[in-house]
C-alpha positions as CSV (number, residue, x, y, z in Angstrom):
1,M,206.9,180.1,74.5
2,L,206.9,182.6,71.7
3,F,208.0,181.7,68.2
4,P,209.9,183.4,66.8
5,P,211.4,184.5,70.2
6,A,210.8,188.1,71.0
7,A,213.9,190.3,71.4
8,A,215.1,190.6,74.9
9,V,214.6,193.9,76.8
10,T,217.0,195.1,79.6
11,V,215.3,196.3,82.7
12,A,217.3,198.7,84.8
13,F,216.4,199.9,88.3
14,D,218.0,203.3,89.2
15,G,220.5,202.9,86.4
16,H,221.6,199.3,87.3
17,P,220.5,196.4,85.1
18,V,218.6,193.7,86.9
19,A,220.0,190.2,86.4
20,A,217.3,187.7,85.8
21,Y,217.1,184.1,84.6
22,H,213.9,184.8,82.8
23,R,214.4,187.8,80.4
24,A,211.9,190.5,79.8
25,Y,210.7,190.9,76.2
26,L,208.8,193.4,74.0
27,R,205.4,192.2,72.6
28,G,202.6,194.3,71.2
29,G,204.1,197.6,72.5
30,H,204.4,196.3,76.1
31,V,207.4,195.0,78.0
32,Y,206.5,191.6,79.6
33,A,208.6,190.5,82.5
34,P,208.3,187.9,85.3
35,L,207.0,189.3,88.6
36,R,209.7,188.0,91.0
37,P,212.8,189.9,90.0
38,F,211.1,193.1,88.9
39,A,207.9,193.9,90.7
40,T,208.9,192.2,94.0
41,R,212.0,194.4,94.1
42,L,209.7,197.3,95.0
43,A,207.2,195.4,97.1
44,F,206.9,195.8,100.9
45,A,204.2,193.1,101.0
46,L,202.6,190.4,98.8
47,W,199.3,188.6,99.4
48,Y,196.5,186.9,97.6
49,E,192.9,188.0,97.6
50,G,191.2,185.1,95.8
51,D,192.6,185.0,92.3
52,T,194.3,188.4,92.6
53,L,197.9,188.9,93.7
54,V,198.2,192.2,95.6
55,I,201.6,193.9,95.7
56,A,201.9,196.8,98.2
57,R,204.5,199.5,98.6
58,A,204.2,202.7,100.7
59,G,200.4,203.0,100.7
60,R,200.1,202.0,97.0
61,E,198.9,198.8,95.6
62,A,199.1,196.9,92.3
63,R,196.7,194.1,91.6
64,V,197.5,191.4,89.2
65,R,194.8,188.8,88.4
66,L,196.2,185.3,88.2
67,I,195.7,181.8,89.4
68,P,196.8,181.6,93.1
69,R,200.3,180.0,93.3
70,E,203.2,179.9,95.5
71,P,205.5,182.9,95.6
72,S,208.3,180.8,94.2
73,A,206.3,180.3,91.0
74,L,206.2,184.0,90.2
75,D,209.3,183.6,88.0
76,D,207.0,182.0,85.4
77,V,204.2,184.7,85.6
78,Y,204.8,187.3,82.9
79,V,202.8,190.6,83.1
80,P,203.1,194.0,81.4
81,I,205.6,195.1,84.0
82,A,205.5,198.9,83.4
83,D,201.9,199.1,84.5
84,V,202.6,197.3,87.8
85,L,205.7,199.4,88.5
86,R,203.9,202.6,87.8
87,A,201.1,201.5,90.2
88,L,203.7,201.1,92.9
89,G,205.0,204.6,92.4
90,A,208.0,204.1,90.2
91,R,208.8,206.3,87.1
92,V,209.1,204.1,84.0
93,S,210.5,205.0,80.5
94,Y,211.4,202.8,77.5
95,A,214.0,203.5,74.9
96,Q,216.2,201.3,72.7
97,R,215.2,197.9,74.2
98,R,215.8,199.2,77.7
99,L,213.1,199.8,80.3
100,D,214.4,202.3,82.9
101,V,212.8,202.3,86.3
102,Q,213.4,205.2,88.7
103,T,212.5,204.4,92.3
104,R,214.4,207.1,94.1
105,Y,213.0,210.6,94.1
106,V,215.3,213.2,95.4
107,P,213.4,216.5,95.7
108,L,215.7,219.4,94.9
109,S,215.4,222.4,97.2
110,S,217.9,225.0,98.2
111,P,218.7,225.3,101.9
112,T,217.3,228.2,103.8
113,P,220.1,230.8,104.2
114,F,221.0,231.8,107.8
115,D,219.3,235.0,109.0
116,A,220.8,236.4,112.2
117,A,217.8,238.7,112.6
118,L,215.4,235.8,113.2
119,P,214.8,234.6,116.7
120,S,216.6,231.4,117.6
121,A,215.6,228.8,120.1
122,P,217.6,229.0,123.4
123,P,219.7,226.0,124.3
124,Q,217.9,223.5,126.4
125,T,219.2,221.6,129.4
126,I,220.1,218.0,128.7
127,F,219.2,215.4,131.2
128,T,222.2,214.0,133.0
129,P,221.4,211.2,135.4
130,V,222.8,211.4,139.0
131,P,225.0,208.4,139.8
132,S,223.5,206.1,142.3
133,P,225.5,205.3,145.5
134,T,227.2,201.9,145.5
135,P,226.7,199.5,148.4
136,R,230.5,199.1,148.9
137,P,233.1,201.8,149.0
138,V,235.2,202.3,145.9
139,W,238.9,202.5,146.6
140,T,241.1,204.1,144.0
141,G,244.8,204.9,143.9
142,S,247.8,202.8,144.9
143,P,247.3,200.0,147.5
144,L,248.2,200.7,151.1
145,P,251.1,198.9,152.7
146,R,250.4,195.7,154.7
147,R,250.1,196.3,158.4
148,T,250.6,192.7,159.5
149,P,253.8,190.8,158.7
150,L,253.5,187.7,156.7
151,P,254.6,184.5,158.5
152,V,257.9,183.2,157.3
153,V,258.0,179.5,156.9
154,A,261.4,177.8,157.2
155,P,262.3,175.8,154.1
156,T,262.2,172.1,154.7
157,P,265.3,170.1,153.9
158,H,265.1,167.5,151.2
């Protein structure tokens, strides 16, 4: 525990602040935060290689050297979080006690305009399965009238 306590820092992913029981703080020019609510938000997989925790996302890896522990204990492990997030491919910026993490990249490109002079692909036939014959005939429409009369039973006296 730091004394005096360091000022809390808000960490926001894609503009939304992350609620966490263990707050991030600024110390020595770095934002320290627990791994679970912040780095694991981007992780596709977590595993240990000896005393190193490997956090993987989309072909990128961040390696954090620490004592092997259970994943539930990652709330107590504070690391310079910006370095881990950058290694996983996020954009990180800090201003006014707020660490902004951008994880969504939307490439801006204009659509190709339609050009009628360019050759177009002809329409292709779509496969339509042939219905298989059923073993019994299928009757549709209104029912046919009965050909045999129903027996009439005389009522029994009581």
